[in-house]
Residue, then its C-alpha position, 0 to 999 in steps of 0.5 A: m696287245s691287239i687281237t690276232k687275225t687267228d683269234f679274231i676268226k675263232q672268236s667271231t665265228k665259233y659257236k656251240p653246236m645247235n642243241n635241243t634248247y636252242e632248237k626250241i628257241n629258234s622254232n619259237l621265234t621263227s613261227k609264222e605269226k611272229f616272223h614279220i614286221n609291225l612297227g609301233l610302241e603300243r604292244i611293247s609298252k603293254i608287255l613291258n608294263l606287265l613285266e614291271n618295266p625292266h627297261k626303266k631299271i637299266k641305263t642305255i645308249h640308243i643308236a639309230g642310223t642306216n649304216g654303221k650302227g653295228s660297228t659303232s655299237a661294237m666299238l663302244a661296248t668293247i671300250l666300256k667292257n674293258s673299262g670295267y663296266k658290265t656292258g649289255l649289247y643288243t643288236s640285229p640281225h644275227l649271223i648264226k644264232y639268235n643269242e648273238r643279238i643279246k650280249i653282256s660284256g662280249k658273251d652271248i646270252p646262254d641258251e638256258a637263260f634265253e629259253l626261260l625268258l622267252e617262255k616268260v615273255n610269250s606266256t605273259a603275252a598270250k595270257n593278255d592277248i598281246p600279239l608280239t613280233e619276233f623283234e618285239i619279243l627279242t627286245v623284251v628279252a634283252f631288257c629283262y636279261f640286262a635288268e636281271e643281270n644288273t648291267d652297268i650300261n647297255i648299248i641298244e641298237t634300233g632294228l628298223g627306223g627309230r620313231l616306231d622301233a620297239t627299242n624306242i621305249i627307252t629313255p637313254i642317257l645318250e643318243i647316237i645317229t650314224s650315217i643316213s642313206l636310202d634303205h627300207t624305203e617301203r617303210l621309212g619313206g623314199t627320201i633322205d628327209e623322210i628317213a632322217r625324220e624316222k631316225a630322229g624319232i629316237i631323240k627324247q626331250n632334253s636329251t643329248v644326241i651325237i652325230n657326224p657333221n656330214n650326216n645327210g639328215l643333219k638339217t632334219i635332226q637339228k630341227k628335231v633337237k630344237e623341238t625337244n630342247s635337246n643338246l646336239v653334239i657334233a663329232q669331229t671330222p677325221q683328218k686322215i684315214q689309212i687302211d690295210s687288210e689288218k687295221t684302220n688308222i684314223t686321225i681325229n684332232e691330231k690323235t691317231y686311233r687304230t681299230n681292227l675294223i677295216g674301211e674308210f667308213q669306220g672313220e665316221n663311226l670311230a668319230l662318233v665313238a670318240k665323241t661319245v666317250d667324251e660325253l660319257k666322261k663328262i657324266g662320270y664314266t671312267i674310260k680305260d684302255e681305249e686304244t687296246s679296246l679298239m684293236n680287239v673289237l669283234w664284229p664278224a662279217r663286216m669287212q672281215f678277212w677270213d683269210k688273205n683271199i676271202v672277204i666277208d661283208g654284209a654290204h646290204n644296201p647301195s651305200a654299204a656296197k659303194s664303201l666295200r668297193d672303195t675299200l677293196d680298191k685301196i687295199s687289194q687293187n692288184k688282185d683279180r676278184v670273184w664275187f659271191f653276191g646274194a640279196l633279199k628281194n626287198k633291197d635295192f640290189d640293182k644299185s648295189i650291183k652297179f657299185l660293186f662289179k666291174k666288167e673284168d670281175i667274175v660274179y656268182f649270184v647266190k640263192f641262199n636259204s632265206p625265203n626272201s632270197c633273190g633267185e634266178e628270176e631276179f638276177q636273170k638280166y645280169l646273167t649275160d656271159d660266162k663271167r656271170s653265173m647263178i649258183d646255190i649257196s651249197d656251191v660257194l665253198d666248193i668254188i672257193n676251194r677250187q680257186k685257192n691256188e689262183q690267188k684271186l680275192s673272193i668276196i662274199c657280200g650282199s646280205l648278212y643272211l648270206a654271210g651268216e650261212l657261209l660263216a657257219q659252213l666255214d666254221d665247220 
């Protein structure tokens, strides 16, 4: 039985109220000395060695790419869980609570276990003068948690890039590289080839890597596969994709899959999942209830219909923005649109805006609570007429409520940080 829209909304956005334990977790991870990016494997290698290398005690599947990592991870984790495997899942970023990043069989790490592992990691790092970043701490906590809980298999998503990403300390049983496009160019390089080289950095010696045939970085990945004497597995191209506001039907090799994740771009993600399932079967995994699992994937703020007139999607780079616009044009082309768009200053929001908005659309540019959120200064050149306004995040729900009777489609997009803040408000 597939998950209902009501269940999807409840399960994907309902969180326990913040408590003292979680406040300690949040304060610990957002302190100034940790909340930054510092790529490299030296620090995480040292701390993991001091903690008896928990990452070597678990089986993993490693996933890198620009877009589609999260959906691919969520689909695979759901299939493995429903096949009877105790399945760890490590993703980023979170929407409301850090706990969302670390799950076992669909359940977030409990606050109490999280706090204990944080203390263990931080105290070990402090005693040995290892200055860890937020992402490195979370990665170590995830490995420790999965090892302590004796998981059967774990889906590990890279945070940034691949080659120097903290997660690249693992030796996985399979590697997956999703679609590649321009994003984080200030750190990964300004061309597709440069970014593909960073993503391909997850490929280990004599490993198996799964990609789509239309991956923009195919030639670069093929070169890395040859250098590492690895096995390249090409997923099949979907022959047919049909979408509506409830599901996506995807036909691959004359078999039709259905998933509650919406969008034509899910065809590429599901093709990777289908091929990964084939590879898992070859090495002894038994997969059950695949079709049921795909209709019960919980992955909020990715083409999520909060109700029939509210859509929430991260769409945090130009490629994702184009996919969002294309999807909405197919499933809601007759509805007037009101956009609530927010972005981080280090993103290519100018190009995203070109893909998203048409002249007749109403657009509210939203400043949200991240210190890196764009504000009036960044969006000034777009505030050209009465259809383009600058608002604060506290105004969004009031505007949506006022227009409910107008049957317009409200789309919240541009950043997962914006989506997370508004999901918390919608849940309240």
